[in-house]
N, C-alpha and C positions, 0 to 999 in steps of 0.2 A: 767346633769353632764357636767362639763367643762374639758378641757384637764388638767387644774391645779389639778383636783381631781384624775387623774389617779394614781399618786404614792400612795396616801392613799388607793384607791380602791385595788390596787395591794397588798399593805401591808395586808389589811383585807383578801383578797383572799388567800394569802399564810398562814395566821394564821388560817383560818377556812376551807380551802380546804380539801376535803375528810374527813370531820368530825374532823378536827384539827389534822389528822394523815397523812398529806401529805407526809412527809419524809419517812414514812413506806411503802408507796405505789408508789411513783413516785420519781425517782432519780434526775430529773432535774427541779428545781424550776422555772427557767426562761422559760423553754419549757412549763411547766404547765400553766404559765401566758399567753404565746403566744397562746396556744390551747384554753384556757378557756375564756380569755378576749379580745384578739386582734381582733377576728372577729367582736365583738360588737363595739369596739372602732373605727375600720376602716370602717366597712360596714354599721353599723346601730347605729351611736352615739346617735340618738334620742330615742333609745330603752334602754338607760342606765340611771338609776336614782340613786340618793344618798339621804340619810337621814343625816341631820346635827344636831349637838347639840353644842351650843355656837360657831358656825362658823366652827366646825371641823366635817369632814365626819366620821360617826360612823357605817354606813351600806350602802350597795349598792344592786341594783337589775338590772339584765340584762335579756332581753327576747324580742322576736319579734313574730309577727303574719305573717311575710313575708314568704310565702311558698317557695320562691327561696333562702332563706338565707342559708340553709345548703349546697346547691350546691356551692354557691359563697364562703362560708367559707371554704369548702373543697379545692377549687381552690386556695384560698388565702394561706392556710396552706400546700399545696402540696410541696413547696420547703423545708419546715421544716420536713415534713414526709420523704421525700427522703433523707435528711441529716441524719435523725435518723437511717434509715435502711442501709445507705450506708457506 
């Protein structure tokens, strides 16, 4: 995945997040993107893959085997979490 793919990946994420019912369960779409995708984009960009058809991103996959990823992601997202509860 390249940084140029991020907007399309985010678009797909918003359309399919929480079974396509994102707005029913999460009130802040931008914050959902930050929680779900930003840790991978920032901390583990090599763990992000896209599928393309005719040069257009049609799907994405994020995941990592890094055992320290969750801790680092929590630290990355801490300011956002504080802002949510503050």
